[in-house]
C-alpha positions as CSV (number, residue, x, y, z in Angstrom):
1,M,34.1,92.1,201.0
2,A,37.3,91.6,201.3
3,T,37.2,88.0,202.1
4,D,35.4,87.4,198.8
5,R,37.9,89.3,196.9
6,R,41.0,86.7,197.8
7,V,38.8,83.7,197.6
8,Q,38.1,84.8,194.3
9,T,41.7,85.9,193.3
10,L,42.6,82.4,194.7
11,A,40.4,80.4,192.4
12,R,41.6,82.8,189.8
13,H,45.1,81.6,190.5
14,L,44.7,78.2,190.8
15,A,42.9,78.0,187.9
16,Q,45.6,78.9,185.5
17,V,47.4,75.4,185.6
18,P,46.8,73.7,183.2
19,S,44.4,71.7,182.4
20,S,45.5,67.7,182.2
21,E,44.9,67.8,178.6
22,Q,47.6,70.8,178.4
23,S,49.9,68.9,180.1
24,E,49.7,65.6,178.1
25,G,53.2,64.5,177.1
26,L,55.1,67.0,180.2
27,T,56.2,66.3,183.3
28,R,54.4,67.4,186.3
29,L,57.4,69.3,187.3
30,A,57.6,71.2,183.9
31,C,53.5,71.8,183.6
32,S,53.4,73.3,186.8
33,A,56.4,75.5,186.6
34,Q,54.8,77.2,183.3
35,T,52.4,79.0,186.1
36,H,55.0,81.4,187.0
37,R,56.7,84.2,186.2
38,S,60.5,82.6,186.2
39,L,63.6,84.5,185.6
40,P,65.9,83.7,182.2
41,R,67.0,79.9,182.5
42,F,70.6,79.3,183.2
43,D,73.5,76.6,182.5
44,S,73.6,75.2,186.6
45,V,77.2,73.9,185.6
46,V,78.3,77.2,184.8
47,L,77.3,78.1,187.9
48,E,78.7,75.8,189.9
49,H,82.2,77.2,188.6
50,Y,81.7,80.2,189.5
51,L,80.7,79.1,192.6
52,D,83.5,76.6,193.3
53,D,86.7,77.4,192.3
54,Q,88.4,74.2,193.4
55,R,85.9,72.2,191.9
56,S,88.9,69.8,191.2
57,L,89.2,69.0,195.0
58,K,85.6,68.2,195.5
59,L,85.4,65.7,192.1
60,E,88.2,64.0,193.6
61,V,87.2,64.2,197.5
62,Y,84.2,62.9,196.3
63,E,84.9,60.1,194.2
64,L,87.5,59.2,196.5
65,F,84.7,58.2,198.8
66,R,81.9,56.1,195.6
67,Q,85.1,54.0,196.0
68,H,84.6,53.3,199.5
69,P,80.3,52.6,199.5
70,E,80.8,50.8,202.6
71,L,82.1,53.8,204.3
72,L,78.5,56.3,203.2
73,P,75.6,53.8,205.5
74,A,72.3,55.4,204.7
75,V,71.6,56.0,208.3
76,Y,73.6,56.6,211.6
77,E,70.8,57.1,213.9
78,G,71.2,53.4,215.7
79,M,74.4,53.1,215.4
80,P,76.4,52.2,218.7
81,K,78.9,55.2,219.0
82,E,82.0,52.4,219.3
83,E,81.3,51.2,216.1
84,H,80.1,54.8,214.6
85,R,84.0,56.1,215.9
86,E,85.7,52.9,213.8
87,L,84.3,54.3,211.2
88,V,84.5,57.7,211.3
89,R,88.0,56.5,211.9
90,K,88.1,54.4,208.8
91,Q,86.8,57.4,207.0
92,L,89.5,59.4,207.6
93,L,92.6,57.1,207.4
94,V,90.7,56.5,203.5
95,L,91.6,60.5,203.0
96,L,95.1,60.0,205.0
97,G,95.6,57.0,202.6
98,A,95.0,58.7,199.2
99,G,97.4,61.6,199.6
100,Y,95.5,63.9,201.5
101,S,97.2,66.4,204.4
102,P,94.8,68.3,206.3
103,M,98.1,69.5,208.3
104,Q,99.8,71.2,205.8
105,F,97.0,72.6,203.8
106,F,95.5,74.3,207.8
107,A,99.2,75.5,207.5
108,K,100.1,76.8,204.2
109,D,96.6,76.4,202.3
110,Y,93.9,77.4,204.3
111,K,91.3,77.6,201.3
112,K,91.6,74.1,201.0
113,Y,92.0,73.3,204.2
114,F,88.6,74.8,205.2
115,Y,86.6,74.0,201.5
116,L,87.8,70.1,202.8
117,G,85.4,70.6,205.9
118,E,82.5,71.4,203.7
119,L,82.6,68.9,201.5
120,L,82.6,66.3,204.3
121,A,80.0,67.9,206.4
122,L,77.8,65.7,204.1
123,I,79.6,62.8,204.1
124,D,79.1,62.6,208.0
125,L,79.7,65.4,210.4
126,S,81.5,63.7,213.4
127,L,83.8,62.9,210.4
128,T,83.8,66.9,210.2
129,V,84.9,66.8,213.8
130,K,87.2,64.9,214.4
131,L,89.1,66.7,211.5
132,G,89.1,69.7,212.8
133,V,90.1,68.3,216.1
134,Q,93.3,66.8,214.9
135,Y,94.6,69.6,212.7
136,S,92.7,72.7,213.2
137,L,92.7,72.3,217.4
138,W,95.1,70.1,218.2
139,G,97.7,70.9,215.5
140,G,96.7,74.5,215.2
141,S,97.6,75.2,218.5
142,I,101.1,73.8,218.2
143,C,101.5,75.7,215.3
144,N,99.8,79.2,216.0
145,L,100.9,79.0,219.6
146,G,103.9,77.0,220.0
147,T,107.6,77.9,218.1
148,E,109.6,76.7,215.5
149,R,110.7,73.4,217.8
150,H,107.5,72.3,218.6
151,R,106.1,72.3,215.1
152,K,109.4,70.3,214.0
153,Q,108.7,67.7,217.1
154,Y,104.7,67.2,216.6
155,F,104.1,68.3,212.5
156,E,104.1,65.1,210.8
157,D,103.2,62.8,213.7
158,I,99.8,65.3,213.5
159,D,99.5,65.4,210.4
160,K,99.9,61.5,209.1
161,F,97.5,60.6,212.7
162,R,100.0,59.3,214.1
163,L,99.8,61.4,217.0
164,P,95.6,61.6,217.8
165,G,95.5,65.1,219.6
166,C,93.5,66.8,222.0
167,F,92.3,70.3,222.6
168,A,91.6,70.2,225.9
169,M,90.5,73.9,227.1
170,T,86.5,73.4,228.5
171,E,86.2,72.4,232.0
172,L,83.1,71.0,233.7
173,R,82.7,74.4,235.2
174,H,83.9,76.9,232.6
175,G,83.5,76.6,228.8
176,S,83.2,80.4,227.2
177,N,84.9,81.8,229.9
178,V,88.5,80.6,229.5
179,A,89.8,83.3,231.8
180,A,88.4,81.6,234.5
181,L,89.8,78.2,233.7
182,E,91.0,76.9,237.0
183,T,93.2,73.2,235.8
184,E,96.3,74.1,237.2
185,A,100.4,73.8,236.1
186,V,102.8,74.4,238.9
187,L,106.7,74.8,237.8
188,D,108.9,72.6,240.2
189,L,112.1,74.7,239.8
190,A,113.8,71.2,241.0
191,T,113.0,69.0,238.1
192,D,112.5,71.7,235.5
193,E,108.8,70.0,235.3
194,W,105.6,71.4,234.7
195,I,103.3,69.9,237.5
196,I,99.5,69.9,236.1
197,T,96.6,69.1,238.4
198,T,92.7,69.4,238.2
199,P,92.0,71.5,241.7
200,D,88.5,70.4,242.3
201,D,85.8,68.2,240.1
202,G,84.4,71.4,238.5
203,A,88.1,71.6,236.7
204,I,87.5,68.4,235.2
205,K,88.2,69.0,231.5
206,W,85.2,68.3,229.5
207,W,83.4,67.3,226.1
208,I,87.6,66.8,224.9
209,G,87.4,65.8,221.5
210,N,89.7,62.6,220.3
211,A,89.8,61.9,224.2
212,A,87.7,58.9,225.3
213,E,90.1,56.6,223.0
214,D,92.4,57.9,220.2
215,G,94.0,61.3,222.1
216,Q,98.0,60.3,222.8
217,A,98.8,63.6,223.4
218,C,97.0,67.3,224.1
219,T,97.2,70.6,224.2
220,V,96.4,71.8,228.1
221,F,94.9,75.1,229.2
222,A,95.7,75.5,233.1
223,R,96.8,78.1,235.2
224,L,100.7,79.3,235.0
225,K,101.9,79.3,238.7
226,V,105.8,79.9,238.9
227,P,107.1,80.1,242.5
228,V,109.1,83.1,243.9
229,P,112.7,81.5,245.0
230,E,113.3,84.0,247.8
231,R,109.6,83.8,249.1
232,D,109.4,80.0,250.1
233,G,106.2,78.4,249.3
234,M,104.8,81.7,247.1
235,L,103.7,81.0,243.4
236,V,103.2,83.6,240.8
237,D,100.3,83.3,239.1
238,H,100.7,84.1,235.3
239,G,96.9,83.3,234.1
240,V,95.8,80.9,231.5
241,H,98.5,79.5,229.1
242,A,98.9,76.4,226.5
243,L,100.9,73.3,227.4
244,V,101.7,70.0,225.6
245,A,100.7,66.9,227.9
246,P,101.0,63.0,227.0
247,L,97.8,61.2,227.6
248,R,98.5,57.5,226.3
249,S,101.1,55.7,225.3
250,S,101.1,54.3,221.5
251,K,99.8,50.9,222.6
252,G,97.0,53.0,224.1
253,E,98.0,52.8,227.9
254,I,96.8,55.5,229.8
255,C,99.9,57.7,231.3
256,P,100.4,58.3,235.1
257,G,99.0,61.0,236.1
258,V,96.1,60.8,234.2
259,E,92.4,60.2,234.4
260,I,90.4,59.9,231.5
261,R,86.0,59.1,230.9
262,D,84.1,58.7,228.0
263,C,81.6,61.2,227.8
264,G,78.8,58.9,226.6
265,Y,76.3,58.9,224.2
266,K,75.3,62.4,222.8
267,V,72.1,64.1,221.0
268,G,75.0,63.8,218.1
269,L,78.0,63.4,216.8
270,Q,78.3,60.1,217.6
271,G,81.3,59.0,216.3
272,V,83.8,61.8,217.9
273,D,85.0,60.2,221.3
274,N,84.6,63.0,223.8
275,G,86.0,62.2,226.8
276,S,86.4,64.5,230.5
277,I,89.9,64.4,232.0
278,R,91.2,64.6,235.5
279,F,95.3,65.7,236.2
280,A,96.5,64.5,238.9
281,G,100.3,65.5,239.3
282,L,101.1,65.1,235.8
283,R,104.5,66.1,235.4
284,V,105.7,67.5,232.0
285,P,109.0,69.3,230.7
286,R,109.0,73.1,231.1
287,D,109.6,73.2,227.0
288,N,106.1,71.8,226.5
289,L,104.6,75.2,227.2
290,L,103.8,76.4,223.8
291,D,106.1,79.6,224.4
292,R,105.5,81.7,221.1
293,F,103.7,84.7,223.0
294,A,105.1,84.0,226.6
295,S,108.2,82.0,228.2
296,V,109.7,81.0,231.6
297,D,112.9,80.0,231.8
298,R,115.1,77.5,233.7
299,S,115.5,79.7,236.8
300,G,111.8,80.3,236.8
301,N,111.3,84.0,235.6
302,Y,108.4,84.6,233.3
303,S,108.6,86.9,230.1
304,S,106.1,87.8,227.9
305,P,106.6,90.9,225.0
306,F,103.0,91.8,225.6
307,S,100.8,93.2,228.6
308,P,98.9,90.4,230.4
309,G,95.5,91.3,228.4
310,R,96.9,91.2,225.1
311,R,98.8,88.1,225.7
312,F,95.5,86.5,226.4
313,G,93.2,87.8,223.3
314,A,96.4,86.9,221.2
315,T,96.7,83.8,222.4
316,L,92.7,83.2,221.7
317,G,93.1,85.1,218.3
318,E,95.5,82.8,217.0
319,L,92.7,79.7,217.6
320,T,89.9,81.8,215.0
321,G,90.5,79.0,212.3
322,G,88.1,76.6,214.1
323,R,85.0,79.4,214.1
324,V,85.9,79.8,210.2
325,G,85.7,76.2,210.0
326,L,82.6,75.8,212.4
327,T,81.0,78.3,209.3
328,S,81.9,76.5,206.3
329,S,80.8,73.2,207.3
330,S,77.8,74.6,208.4
331,I,77.1,75.6,205.3
332,G,77.7,72.7,203.6
333,V,75.2,71.4,205.7
334,L,72.7,74.3,205.1
335,K,73.5,73.2,201.2
336,G,72.6,69.6,201.6
337,A,68.8,70.7,203.3
338,V,68.1,73.1,200.8
339,T,68.9,71.2,198.3
340,V,66.9,67.7,199.2
341,A,63.9,70.1,200.5
342,L,64.2,71.9,197.2
343,R,64.0,68.8,194.8
344,Y,61.3,67.0,197.1
345,N,58.9,70.2,197.0
346,A,59.4,70.7,193.2
347,Q,58.5,66.9,193.0
348,R,55.8,66.7,195.7
349,Q,52.3,66.7,194.2
350,Q,49.2,68.1,196.3
351,F,45.7,69.0,195.8
352,G,44.7,71.5,193.3
353,P,41.8,73.0,191.6
354,P,39.0,71.1,191.0
355,E,39.0,68.2,188.3
356,A,42.5,69.3,187.1
357,P,45.9,67.4,188.3
358,E,47.6,68.2,191.7
359,I,50.0,70.4,191.4
360,S,53.6,70.9,192.8
361,V,53.7,72.0,196.8
362,L,56.2,74.4,196.1
363,D,54.2,76.1,193.8
364,Y,52.3,77.0,196.8
365,Q,52.8,80.8,197.8
366,S,53.8,80.0,201.1
367,Q,55.7,77.1,200.7
368,R,57.8,79.1,198.3
369,Q,58.0,81.8,200.8
370,K,59.0,79.0,203.2
371,L,61.6,77.6,201.3
372,L,63.0,80.2,198.7
373,P,64.4,82.6,201.4
374,L,66.6,80.1,202.9
375,L,68.4,79.6,199.3
376,A,68.8,83.4,198.8
377,T,70.8,83.1,202.5
378,C,72.7,79.7,201.7
379,Y,73.8,81.7,198.5
380,A,74.6,85.1,200.5
381,L,76.4,82.9,203.3
382,H,78.3,80.9,200.6
383,F,79.6,84.2,199.6
384,T,80.4,86.2,202.7
385,R,82.1,82.5,203.7
386,G,84.7,83.4,200.7
387,V,85.3,86.9,201.7
388,L,86.0,85.5,205.9
389,V,88.4,83.0,204.3
390,A,90.2,85.3,202.3
391,K,90.9,88.0,205.1
392,Y,91.9,84.6,207.2
393,E,94.4,84.0,205.0
394,E,95.3,87.7,204.7
395,A,95.7,88.2,208.2
396,K,98.2,85.4,208.9
397,V,100.0,86.3,205.9
398,T,100.4,89.7,206.6
399,K,99.9,89.6,210.9
400,D,98.7,93.1,210.8
401,D,96.8,93.7,213.8
402,K,93.7,95.5,212.3
403,I,93.2,92.6,209.9
404,V,94.0,90.3,213.0
405,A,90.8,92.1,214.9
406,D,88.5,92.3,211.9
407,V,88.9,88.3,211.7
408,H,88.3,87.9,215.3
409,A,85.3,90.0,215.1
410,M,84.4,88.8,211.4
411,S,84.7,85.5,212.2
412,A,83.3,85.3,215.6
413,G,79.7,87.3,214.2
414,L,79.4,84.7,211.1
415,K,80.0,81.8,212.6
416,A,77.5,82.9,215.5
417,Y,74.8,83.7,212.6
418,T,75.4,81.3,209.9
419,T,75.4,77.7,212.5
420,G,72.7,79.2,214.2
421,Y,70.6,80.0,210.9
422,T,71.1,76.7,209.4
423,A,70.1,75.3,212.7
424,N,66.7,76.7,211.8
425,A,66.5,76.3,208.7
426,L,67.2,72.5,209.1
427,S,63.9,72.0,210.7
428,V,62.4,74.4,208.4
429,C,63.4,72.1,205.7
430,R,62.3,68.6,207.7
431,E,58.8,70.1,207.9
432,S,58.1,71.6,204.4
433,C,59.1,67.7,203.4
434,G,56.3,66.3,205.9
435,G,56.2,62.9,207.0
436,H,58.9,61.7,204.5
437,G,61.3,64.4,206.1
438,Y,60.8,62.3,209.1
439,A,62.4,59.4,208.2
440,A,65.7,59.0,209.2
441,I,67.0,58.1,205.6
442,N,66.3,61.1,204.2
443,R,68.5,62.6,206.5
444,F,67.4,66.1,208.4
445,G,67.2,63.9,211.6
446,S,70.8,63.1,211.8
447,W,71.9,67.0,210.5
448,R,70.0,68.6,212.6
449,S,71.2,66.6,215.8
450,D,74.8,66.6,214.7
451,H,74.9,70.1,213.9
452,D,73.2,71.4,216.6
453,I,76.6,71.4,218.9
454,F,77.4,73.8,216.6
455,Q,75.7,76.6,218.0
456,T,78.0,76.3,221.1
457,F,81.5,74.8,220.5
458,E,84.1,77.1,219.7
459,G,82.1,80.0,221.1
460,D,78.3,80.1,222.2
461,N,76.7,82.0,220.1
462,T,75.5,84.5,222.1
463,V,79.1,84.7,223.6
464,L,80.3,85.7,220.2
465,Y,77.3,88.0,219.7
466,Q,78.8,89.6,222.3
467,Q,82.1,90.0,221.4
468,V,81.1,91.5,217.8
469,A,78.8,94.2,219.5
470,A,81.5,94.9,222.2
471,M,84.2,95.3,218.9
472,L,81.3,97.8,217.6
473,L,81.1,100.0,220.2
474,K,84.8,100.5,220.7
475,G,84.9,101.3,216.4
476,Y,81.7,103.8,218.1
477,K,83.6,105.2,220.9
478,D,86.9,105.9,219.3
479,K,85.4,107.5,216.7
480,F,83.2,110.1,218.7
481,S,86.3,110.4,221.3
482,G,88.5,111.8,218.1
483,A,90.7,108.7,218.1
484,P,91.1,107.6,214.3
485,L,89.0,105.0,213.0
486,Q,89.9,101.6,211.8
487,A,89.0,100.7,208.3
488,T,87.2,97.8,209.3
489,Y,83.8,98.8,209.8
490,T,82.7,100.8,206.8
491,Y,78.9,102.4,207.6
492,L,81.0,103.8,210.8
493,R,82.9,106.0,208.2
494,Q,79.4,107.2,206.8
495,W,77.8,107.9,210.0
496,A,76.5,110.9,209.3
497,S,74.9,110.1,206.0
498,D,73.8,106.5,206.6
499,A,72.6,107.1,210.3
500,L,69.8,109.8,209.4
501,P,66.3,109.2,208.4
502,P,66.0,109.3,204.6
503,N,64.2,111.8,202.6
504,P,60.5,111.3,203.1
505,L,59.9,110.9,199.4
506,V,62.5,107.7,199.6
507,S,60.0,106.5,203.0
508,H,57.5,106.0,200.6
509,D,58.9,105.1,197.3
510,T,57.1,102.1,196.3
511,T,58.6,101.8,193.1
512,T,60.5,98.4,192.4
513,R,63.2,99.8,190.6
514,H,64.0,101.6,193.6
515,L,63.7,98.5,196.1
516,R,65.8,96.5,194.0
517,D,68.2,99.3,193.8
518,S,71.5,97.9,195.5
519,S,72.0,101.3,196.8
520,F,68.6,101.3,198.6
521,L,69.0,97.9,200.1
522,I,72.8,98.2,201.1
523,R,71.9,101.2,202.9
524,S,69.2,100.0,204.3
525,L,70.8,97.8,206.3
526,R,73.9,99.7,207.4
527,Y,71.3,102.2,208.6
528,R,69.8,100.1,211.0
529,T,73.4,98.9,212.3
530,A,74.3,102.6,213.1
531,R,70.9,103.3,214.8
532,L,71.3,100.2,217.0
533,L,74.6,101.1,217.7
534,H,74.4,104.7,218.2
535,T,71.2,103.9,220.8
536,A,73.2,100.9,222.4
537,A,76.1,103.6,223.3
538,A,74.0,105.9,224.8
539,R,71.5,103.3,226.6
540,L,75.3,101.9,228.7
541,R,76.1,105.2,229.1
542,K,72.6,106.0,230.9
543,H,72.6,102.9,232.8
544,S,76.6,102.8,233.8
545,R,76.0,106.0,235.7
546,K,73.8,104.2,237.8
547,M,74.6,100.2,237.6
548,G,78.0,99.8,236.9
549,A,79.5,98.8,233.5
550,F,78.7,94.7,234.3
551,H,74.9,95.4,235.1
552,A,74.4,97.8,232.2
553,W,75.7,95.4,230.0
554,N,73.3,92.6,231.2
555,R,70.6,95.3,230.9
556,C,71.3,95.7,227.6
557,L,71.9,92.2,226.3
558,P,69.2,91.6,223.7
559,H,69.8,95.1,222.7
560,L,73.4,94.3,221.8
561,L,72.4,90.8,220.3
562,L,70.4,92.3,217.9
563,L,73.0,95.2,217.0
564,A,75.7,92.4,216.1
565,R,72.7,90.5,213.9
566,A,72.5,93.7,212.4
567,H,76.1,94.3,211.5
568,I,76.8,90.6,210.3
569,E,73.6,90.9,207.8
570,S,75.1,94.1,206.7
571,L,78.6,92.3,206.1
572,I,76.4,89.4,204.5
573,L,74.9,91.6,202.8
574,D,77.9,93.6,200.8
575,A,79.8,90.4,200.3
576,N,76.8,88.8,198.0
577,L,75.9,91.7,195.8
578,K,79.8,91.9,195.2
579,A,79.6,88.5,194.1
580,V,76.7,89.3,192.1
581,S,78.4,92.2,190.1
582,A,81.7,89.9,189.7
583,C,79.2,86.9,187.7
584,P,80.1,86.7,184.4
585,D,77.6,84.8,182.8
586,P,74.6,87.5,182.7
587,E,71.7,84.7,183.3
588,C,73.4,83.4,185.9
589,R,73.9,86.6,187.4
590,K,69.9,88.0,187.0
591,S,69.4,84.4,189.3
592,L,72.0,85.6,191.6
593,K,71.1,89.3,192.0
594,A,67.2,88.1,192.5
595,L,68.3,85.9,195.5
596,A,70.2,88.8,196.9
597,D,67.2,91.4,196.9
598,L,64.9,88.6,198.4
599,F,67.6,88.1,201.3
600,A,67.9,91.8,202.2
601,L,64.4,92.8,201.9
602,Q,63.3,89.8,203.6
603,R,65.3,91.4,206.8
604,I,63.8,95.1,206.7
605,H,60.5,93.6,206.1
606,D,60.8,91.5,209.4
607,D,62.2,94.2,210.9
608,I,60.0,96.5,212.9
609,L,62.8,98.6,213.8
610,F,62.8,100.3,210.0
611,A,58.8,101.0,210.8
612,H,59.0,102.4,214.0
613,A,62.0,104.7,212.9
614,D,59.6,106.2,209.9
615,Y,62.4,103.9,207.4
616,V,60.0,102.5,205.8
617,A,56.8,104.2,205.5
618,P,53.5,101.2,205.6
619,D,52.8,101.8,202.0
620,K,56.4,100.8,201.4
621,A,55.8,97.4,203.9
622,K,53.4,96.5,201.5
623,A,55.3,97.1,198.3
624,I,58.4,95.0,200.4
625,Q,56.0,92.4,200.7
626,R,54.6,91.8,197.6
627,L,58.4,92.3,196.0
628,I,59.4,89.3,197.9
629,E,56.0,87.2,196.8
630,Q,57.1,88.4,193.3
631,L,60.9,87.3,193.6
632,C,59.6,84.1,195.4
633,S,57.7,83.0,192.1
634,E,60.2,83.7,189.9
635,L,63.1,82.2,191.7
636,R,60.6,79.3,192.0
637,G,61.2,78.8,188.0
638,V,65.2,78.1,188.3
639,A,65.2,76.4,192.0
640,L,66.2,73.6,191.0
641,P,69.4,74.7,188.7
642,L,70.3,76.9,191.7
643,V,70.4,73.8,194.1
644,D,71.9,71.9,191.0
645,A,74.6,74.2,190.9
646,F,75.8,73.1,194.3
647,A,76.4,69.6,192.4
648,I,76.5,67.5,195.2
649,P,76.7,63.7,194.1
650,D,73.6,61.7,195.3
651,H,76.1,59.1,196.8
652,I,76.8,61.8,198.9
653,L,73.0,63.1,199.3
654,R,72.0,59.9,200.0
655,A,69.0,61.0,200.5
656,P,66.8,59.8,198.5
657,I,64.0,62.2,198.3
658,G,66.3,64.7,196.9
659,L,68.8,62.9,194.8
660,S,69.0,64.6,190.9
661,A,67.9,60.8,189.5
662,S,64.7,61.0,190.9
663,Q,64.4,64.4,189.0
664,Q,61.9,62.2,186.1
665,H,58.4,61.3,187.6
666,G,57.8,59.5,190.9
667,Q,61.4,58.2,191.0
668,Q,62.2,59.8,194.4
669,Y,59.6,57.4,195.7
670,N,61.4,54.7,193.8
671,E,64.6,55.2,195.7
672,Y,62.6,55.9,199.0
673,L,60.6,52.7,198.5
674,A,63.9,50.6,197.7
675,A,65.9,51.8,200.2
676,V,63.8,50.7,203.0
677,G,63.5,47.2,201.8
678,W,60.4,47.5,199.2
679,E,60.7,45.0,195.3
680,L,59.7,47.5,193.2
681,G,56.4,46.7,190.8
682,A,56.1,43.7,193.4
């Protein structure tokens, strides 16, 4: 019977594990690894150099913190928020004291700035977020929304942390819907000042980083209201704009017209001093309006080179750097978690054939298929982040509208995809390490708690996916209404070929050569996106006629989210395969290609659309599943060199079960025992 055959197959598989006599003189890891067909070994340092063209920055920053072990506590759980905030403040000051200039990076070397955020994520995510609030949000709003006089006035003090600041956008009642913010800035023509007021409790600024303790000033987003001189008492609402507002003196005294409260303990990120702010008639000079996109003169005349919709879009478009930063930091956490999980699972011994040594947990097919796709996606996201940063830099330099729009969509989608994926991966990694993964000292708990909010701030992920879907639908509409097609979405240019089902022979092709062909993988993911786009557009047209645009959108929302994720996965695969082709080392390239294939095949196998659309016949689906199992088996043999190529030093990783020094058999338990207070050998 089928059940008997499966049992016999499993018995034969387990019987292949070498006996204790055969494995004498070898570590158990090496012994178990020999049971698998594997990819050729490669030098992890060679791969590290290919992955990281800013390796010198990593070495310098991590060496700086090695010299300050007091800033690298083993655990953060249970630390009072005031103590954690002071620790983060010291970490930031040490970085600045060593000569690093995050504000200069953000203004002139974007690649270095975002990479710094990834590096600091494994030191303490609270430090990464504090850095982002001070430089990307507060400093970035001055640079990107203000004019040269604002930069001259504030840049140096922001850079040196002499002027800690906040980004006061989110309100108690409104977050993602920025256009509906209620805080008001009314121009007093008599004094040439803006009067900033919180009209009701729902408009209190909420979750504002740096506000509870450090913030001396903020960029406040408020409805700009200007009086009409010839009509007494009449105000013209020009919509939401950004202004600079003082919060505290340099001695920490809260300014008149400002009330601040601490938001208290959070689920994570206790090292960030989030606060809430109420404005009660705070007066600021008219020139405090950040006026790159709109200005108001002494007489109250409002002017902008843009229409209201375009001005608002341009304002928000300048804030995409925060999303790029969150993507980078999230990838840093994912690298750390995958490193710990794979190293521990390669060492942890559990069960085995009768009268034979236990085998590594990673040698179980179920565990390989749980962890190795995480590694594949981690690599894929690493390469795609590089493309996003390069595009962001190009947009900043050229200010080309098409590139800016592309970066807006890509940063929104990749931030949503990366942070959502990492959040799930952290739970998988914790679970894969069993009870020891639950120990605070092994860091999965703090990573999960601190990272969780990444799915919400700088744009809720569901909202960001809708932005991606909306831009795709706009491009689709333009194409089929005869308008010129922007060259941002490759698969739209290939609609005629990629949207059609393949030849039936292709649908049934089960050869490994075909399934691992890059053109098949790329076309498959593009086909999925094109089909979802076509059906989404058709559904929206049908429902809009009956219920209006808003309710039609809501009706189709699950479909639209699938569309956005499919598009992002298509972009990820494109970036991944290009990086594979560019790798100069042939042995490294083979492993990178296997990772890329695993990433794509897993998406094809898991998406029922391919089966329902007859794109993948049942026999082909089974072949894809077998190939996924084979790739996981082959990658198992190089899993450790692949995570070693991330080159995360032990003093930064700080998880005893996942340290590189623990890769000699049993050493992870020595580190673990010592970390919780046992005297070894006692």
